[in-house]
C-alpha positions in Angstrom: 37.3 -7.7 -26.1 36.3 -4.1 -26.2 34.5 -2.2 -23.5 32.0 0.2 -24.9 30.1 2.6 -22.6 26.6 3.7 -23.6 24.5 6.3 -21.7 21.3 4.4 -21.2 18.7 2.0 -22.6 14.9 1.9 -22.2 13.5 -1.5 -21.1 9.8 -2.4 -20.9 9.0 -4.5 -17.8 5.8 -6.4 -17.1 5.3 -8.2 -13.8 4.0 -11.3 -15.6 7.6 -11.8 -16.9 9.0 -12.3 -13.4 11.6 -15.0 -12.8 9.6 -16.8 -10.2 6.1 -17.4 -11.4 4.9 -18.2 -7.9 5.9 -14.7 -6.6 3.4 -11.9 -6.4 3.4 -8.8 -8.7 4.0 -6.6 -5.7 7.5 -8.1 -5.2 9.3 -9.8 -8.0 12.6 -10.1 -9.9 13.3 -9.8 -13.6 16.3 -10.6 -15.7 18.0 -7.8 -17.6 18.7 -8.6 -21.3 22.1 -10.2 -22.1 25.2 -8.0 -21.8 23.4 -5.2 -19.9 25.2 -4.5 -16.6 23.0 -2.2 -14.7 24.6 0.5 -12.5 21.6 2.9 -12.2 17.9 2.8 -12.9 14.9 5.2 -12.9 11.2 4.9 -13.7 10.2 6.7 -16.9 6.6 5.5 -17.0 4.2 3.0 -15.2 0.8 1.5 -15.7 -0.8 0.0 -12.5 -4.3 -1.3 -12.5 -6.4 0.1 -9.6 -7.4 -3.3 -8.2 -6.1 -3.1 -4.6 -8.7 -3.2 -1.9 -9.4 -0.3 0.5 -9.6 -3.0 3.2 -6.9 -5.6 3.1 -5.0 -7.8 5.6 -3.1 -4.8 6.9 -6.1 -2.8 8.1 -9.0 -5.2 8.7 -8.9 -5.7 12.5 -10.9 -4.3 15.4 -9.8 -5.1 19.0 -12.5 -4.3 21.5 -13.6 -5.1 25.1 -17.2 -5.7 26.1 -16.3 -5.9 29.7 -14.8 -9.4 30.0 -11.5 -8.9 28.2 -10.1 -8.2 24.7 -11.9 -9.6 21.7 -10.8 -9.3 18.0 -13.0 -8.9 15.0 -11.8 -9.4 11.4 -13.3 -7.7 8.4 -13.1 -9.7 5.2 -10.7 -7.9 2.7 -12.5 -6.3 -0.1 -13.5 -3.0 -1.8 -16.2 -1.4 0.3 -18.5 1.6 0.2 -19.9 3.2 3.3 -23.0 1.1 3.3 -21.3 -2.2 2.6 -18.5 -1.5 5.2 -21.1 -0.6 7.9 -22.7 -4.0 7.4 -19.4 -5.9 7.4 -18.1 -4.2 10.5 -21.3 -4.9 12.4 -21.2 -8.6 11.3 -17.5 -8.9 12.3 -18.1 -7.4 15.7 -21.2 -9.5 16.5 -19.3 -12.6 15.3 -16.5 -12.0 17.7 -18.5 -10.6 20.6 -21.8 -11.2 22.4 -23.5 -7.8 22.0 -25.6 -6.3 19.2 -23.9 -3.5 17.4 -24.9 -0.4 15.4 -22.4 0.8 12.8 -23.1 3.9 10.7 -21.4 6.4 8.3 -22.9 9.9 8.1 -23.0 10.8 4.4 -24.7 14.2 4.6 -23.3 16.4 7.4 -20.5 15.4 9.7 -19.1 12.6 7.4 -18.0 10.7 10.5 -18.5 7.1 11.4 -19.9 5.6 14.6 -19.8 2.2 16.4 -22.2 1.5 19.3 -24.1 -1.2 21.1 -27.9 -1.5 21.7 -27.4 -2.5 25.3 -24.3 -2.4 27.5 -21.0 -0.7 26.6 -17.8 -1.3 24.6 -14.2 0.0 24.6 -12.6 0.1 21.2 -8.9 -0.7 21.7 -7.4 1.1 18.8 -4.1 1.8 20.7 -3.5 -1.1 23.0 -5.2 -4.0 21.2 -3.3 -7.0 19.9 -3.7 -5.7 16.4 -2.8 -2.1 16.9 -1.5 -0.7 13.7 -3.5 -3.2 11.6 -7.0 -1.8 12.4 -9.8 -0.4 10.3 -9.8 2.7 12.6 -7.9 5.1 10.4 -10.2 4.8 7.3 -13.2 5.0 9.7 -11.8 8.3 11.1 -10.7 7.0 14.5 -7.4 8.0 16.0 -5.0 5.4 17.4 -6.3 5.9 20.9 -8.6 3.7 23.0 -12.1 5.1 23.1 -12.9 4.2 26.7 -16.0 2.5 27.9 -19.3 3.8 26.5 -22.4 2.7 24.7 -21.5 4.5 21.4 -18.4 6.0 19.9 -18.1 8.6 17.1 -15.0 8.9 15.0 -12.5 11.7 15.8 -12.4 12.9 12.2 -14.1 12.3 8.9 -13.8 8.8 7.4 -11.8 8.2 4.2 -12.3 4.9 2.5 -9.6 5.8 -0.1 -6.9 6.5 2.4 -3.9 5.8 0.1 -2.7 8.8 -1.9 0.6 7.4 -3.3 1.9 4.1 -4.6 5.6 3.6 -4.1 7.6 1.7 -6.7 10.7 0.4 -4.8 13.7 -1.8 -5.6 15.8 -3.8 -3.1 18.5 -3.9 -5.8 19.4 -0.3 -5.5 20.0 2.2 -2.6 19.0 5.8 -1.9 15.7 7.3 -3.0 14.2 8.9 0.1 10.4 9.5 -0.1 10.8 13.1 0.9 12.9 13.7 -2.2 10.2 12.7 -4.7 6.8 13.6 -3.1 5.3 16.5 -1.3 3.9 14.5 1.6 6.2 13.3 4.3 5.7 9.7 5.3 8.4 8.7 7.8 7.8 5.0 7.4 8.2 4.8 3.7 11.8 3.9 3.8 14.4 4.2 1.0 15.1 2.5 -2.3 12.1 4.3 -3.9 12.1 4.7 -7.6 8.9 6.6 -7.9 5.8 7.8 -6.0 2.7 7.4 -8.1 -0.1 9.8 -7.1 -3.4 8.0 -7.0 -6.1 9.8 -9.0 -8.2 6.8 -10.2 -11.1 4.8 -9.0 -11.3 1.1 -8.4 -11.2 -0.9 -11.7 -9.4 1.7 -13.8 -5.7 2.1 -14.8 -3.4 4.2 -12.8 -0.6 6.0 -14.7 2.6 7.6 -13.5 1.9 11.3 -13.1 3.8 14.4 -14.3 5.2 16.8 -11.8 6.9 14.3 -9.5 10.7 13.9 -9.3 12.1 10.5 -10.2 15.7 10.1 -9.1 18.1 7.5 -10.4 19.0 4.9 -7.8 22.5 3.6 -7.8 23.7 0.0 -7.5 26.2 0.2 -4.5 27.7 -3.3 -4.8 28.5 -3.6 -8.4 26.4 -4.1 -11.6 23.3 -6.2 -11.5 21.8 -8.6 -14.1 18.6 -9.1 -12.1 16.4 -6.2 -10.8 13.9 -6.4 -8.0 10.7 -4.3 -8.2 8.1 -3.8 -5.5 4.8 -2.0 -5.0 4.3 -0.6 -1.5 2.2 1.9 0.4 3.4 4.9 2.4 3.9 2.8 5.6 6.1 0.3 3.6 3.6 -2.5 3.4 3.0 -4.4 0.1 0.3 -3.2 -2.2 -1.5 -6.3 -3.6 -3.2 -6.1 -7.0 -5.3 -9.2 -6.3 -4.0 -11.2 -9.3 -3.5 -8.4 -11.7 -0.2 -7.5 -13.4 1.5 -4.1 -13.8 4.1 -2.7 -16.1 6.7 0.1 -16.3 9.4 1.6 -18.5 12.9 1.6 -17.0 15.7 3.9 -18.0 18.9 1.9 -17.3 22.3 3.4 -17.1 24.8 0.6 -17.8 28.0 -0.5 -19.3 27.7 -2.9 -22.3 30.5 -5.3 -22.9 30.8 -6.4 -26.5 33.1 -9.3 -27.6 34.7 -8.6 -31.0 
């Protein structure tokens, strides 16, 4: 038996080839071809369909108080415009509460959003509500602070329905890879084991490619070579990015030792 060391190999990976067919394309495992013992890996290229929603299960809540205690509204996950989101937020609030609501997005001057009631008052519990951290507040321009009791509330800043600016490709198989090393924006919740940060520059329904100008470090295997690699798609706050049934692909550069039996 002879050990032969080679520098690297390029392997095309499609999430549809994952080991567990019931797993999601945002977190899956793949087998590495026979005889390849992986020690390090890096992303060379990636193709990710822009099919994630701007409102999903991680940002679709509104906790509020009409005067008799906390209520919670749930927005149906989906891809929204300002007009469709205004209707959906109004419907969700009125379904959960007892008052009649006005929800609006200014599209010509301030570009802020507003939530109010026709009679009475409401307190939006962005900070202390049961679902704080999972609310629609940030994309509507509201800070994570309770608004206080009033008949109407205008957002603190402009709304941004496309709040994600990077997709993180991660791997639990490897260590290292701090977000600050591969992107210009500092996200303290992004974690480690990041193979690449893909800057989003596409619209819903198109194909997102890996962009030039971003550093892609090799991540090392710290507990010996691997024959199975885990790949994940996550957002800047380390939550999964769901493609709603679509698959994605990437090109891996694998540093390895190949054992050949002679």
